[in-house]
Backbone bond lengths (Angstrom), bond angles and torsions (degrees), N, CA, C in turn:
res aa  C-N    CA-C-N  psi(-1)  N-CA   C-N-CA  omega(-1)  CA-C   N-CA-C  phi
1 X - - - 1.534 - - 1.624 103.13 -
2 X 1.271 111.22 133.68 1.586 119.09 174.71 1.442 104.27 -76.16
3 X 1.312 110.45 158.24 1.607 119.87 172.68 1.448 107.86 -60.38
4 X 1.356 121.96 -37.99 1.361 122.99 -178.87 1.604 115.70 -63.52
5 X 1.310 115.18 -19.91 1.458 119.78 175.35 1.555 115.78 -68.95
6 X 1.241 108.87 -19.24 1.490 112.09 177.14 1.492 116.15 -102.66
7 X 1.270 111.01 15.22 1.592 119.52 178.58 1.486 106.99 -67.89
8 X 1.304 113.14 139.90 1.445 123.94 173.71 1.520 111.69 -80.46
9 X 1.303 118.11 127.54 1.606 119.60 -178.14 1.523 107.04 -109.11
10 X 1.197 115.26 143.72 1.427 122.10 169.90 1.593 108.21 -81.45
11 X 1.278 120.36 168.69 1.471 122.61 -176.94 1.501 108.15 -59.47
12 X 1.303 120.91 -46.97 1.532 117.54 178.94 1.488 112.04 -60.46
13 X 1.262 117.32 -38.50 1.469 121.26 -175.11 1.589 106.48 -70.63
14 X 1.291 118.35 -43.80 1.489 121.18 176.57 1.502 110.38 -62.95
15 X 1.370 117.47 -38.10 1.455 118.63 177.37 1.448 112.65 -65.06
16 X 1.355 120.64 -38.46 1.400 123.72 174.62 1.519 116.88 -61.93
17 X 1.379 110.19 -39.26 1.477 117.73 177.02 1.503 111.68 -66.75
18 X 1.275 118.03 -38.52 1.448 126.33 -170.98 1.542 106.39 -90.27
19 X 1.343 119.69 -5.74 1.478 124.04 176.72 1.616 106.30 58.90
20 X 1.288 118.10 40.05 1.482 126.31 -178.93 1.488 108.99 -126.97
21 X 1.277 115.13 167.40 1.524 121.45 175.25 1.583 104.97 -89.55
22 X 1.302 114.25 159.69 1.386 120.86 179.29 1.623 107.44 -61.76
23 X 1.281 114.61 -35.65 1.432 119.51 -178.00 1.585 110.96 -64.70
24 X 1.268 114.18 -42.07 1.474 121.60 179.43 1.518 106.32 -64.19
25 X 1.247 124.47 -42.40 1.369 123.83 177.63 1.462 114.76 -68.48
26 X 1.319 117.01 -35.54 1.406 123.39 171.86 1.629 111.13 -54.48
27 X 1.286 112.53 -44.10 1.515 123.19 -178.08 1.576 106.43 -64.14
28 X 1.335 114.55 -42.57 1.515 117.75 176.38 1.548 110.75 -61.08
29 X 1.315 120.19 -44.34 1.425 123.10 177.35 1.554 110.36 -65.09
30 X 1.257 120.17 -40.55 1.490 123.36 -179.56 1.522 108.79 -62.69
31 X 1.337 115.56 -44.96 1.495 123.90 -177.21 1.550 112.87 -80.51
32 X 1.333 117.70 -11.62 1.455 121.89 176.64 1.436 111.16 74.91
33 X 1.262 120.11 26.31 1.530 120.54 -174.15 1.594 114.08 -117.84
34 X 1.265 113.97 -0.72 1.460 120.58 -175.92 1.579 111.70 -95.14
35 X 1.265 118.80 -177.71 1.561 119.97 178.29 1.447 105.28 -67.13
36 X 1.399 110.25 156.93 1.437 124.86 171.71 1.445 111.49 -48.05
37 X 1.378 118.49 138.63 1.441 122.03 177.40 1.498 105.96 -134.56
38 X 1.402 111.33 160.25 1.480 118.81 179.08 1.546 109.94 -126.02
39 X 1.307 116.62 114.52 1.437 122.44 -175.61 1.566 106.46 -95.07
40 X 1.271 117.28 103.40 1.436 127.59 -177.79 1.514 109.66 -80.38
41 X 1.313 121.16 -23.49 1.472 122.89 -175.87 1.561 100.25 -166.17
42 X 1.326 113.24 177.30 1.476 115.54 178.64 1.491 119.55 -62.24
43 X 1.442 114.50 -25.15 1.306 120.67 176.26 1.647 122.38 -111.88
44 X 1.367 106.26 0.45 1.513 118.94 -172.16 1.446 110.18 -108.01
45 X 1.316 124.41 105.77 1.432 129.34 176.67 1.485 109.62 -119.62
46 X 1.392 114.07 127.74 1.527 117.06 176.87 1.472 109.96 -125.70
47 X 1.390 113.37 154.56 1.417 119.30 176.97 1.500 111.32 -124.61
48 X 1.273 123.74 143.88 1.553 119.06 171.12 1.580 107.07 -79.38
49 X 1.242 119.34 137.99 1.457 122.66 179.91 1.500 107.09 -61.58
50 X 1.268 127.43 -38.33 1.395 129.82 -170.43 1.583 107.53 -72.40
51 X 1.328 116.76 -31.69 1.460 121.57 178.04 1.569 111.10 -75.79
52 X 1.339 112.23 -37.27 1.418 114.05 -179.71 1.619 109.56 -68.65
53 X 1.256 115.53 -44.26 1.451 120.97 173.40 1.512 115.06 -57.91
54 X 1.352 116.15 -41.71 1.468 117.88 179.56 1.603 105.59 -73.94
55 X 1.252 127.66 -34.88 1.416 124.13 171.97 1.537 111.95 -61.86
56 X 1.307 119.88 -40.14 1.383 122.30 179.12 1.554 109.90 -60.12
57 X 1.378 108.32 -49.99 1.517 114.07 178.73 1.467 117.54 -53.52
58 X 1.414 113.16 -36.17 1.434 121.93 -174.60 1.519 107.75 -74.24
59 X 1.301 119.50 -9.38 1.475 125.20 178.53 1.663 110.34 -91.46
60 X 1.275 115.34 0.07 1.428 115.52 -177.83 1.477 114.77 -68.94
61 X 1.343 111.00 140.51 1.506 114.75 -173.88 1.590 105.76 -126.55
62 X 1.273 113.91 153.28 1.488 118.45 178.60 1.653 109.52 -113.67
63 X 1.184 120.48 -6.25 1.402 125.56 176.42 1.616 107.72 -137.79
64 X 1.318 115.82 156.38 1.468 119.71 -178.69 1.485 107.58 -65.78
65 X 1.290 117.19 -41.24 1.527 115.05 -175.26 1.583 115.20 -79.62
66 X 1.355 112.45 1.82 1.517 116.28 171.08 1.514 110.84 -60.74
67 X 1.377 114.72 -34.70 1.520 123.10 -179.87 1.517 108.79 -51.39
68 X 1.306 118.39 -40.34 1.482 116.83 -175.56 1.435 113.47 -70.16
69 X 1.334 119.88 -26.12 1.464 120.18 176.02 1.475 117.56 -93.15
70 X 1.372 115.73 -7.51 1.528 119.26 -176.08 1.520 112.20 -95.52
71 X 1.327 110.93 -139.41 1.447 118.56 -174.74 1.471 111.49 -69.68
């Protein structure tokens, strides 16, 4: 694992990496189906880059209908 993989990401950075809006990521948090996040205060949420990438890789599909059973 590279040192960069343990980098802490802000919400905008995580959104850019995931190619999602901040609102979409907020919905993932609310539903409990997104990557692990760290709430440091009421307004400060961080993600570990390695955990975001691992979550994205866990969403991989090999068939179109895999999406229905996945995230």
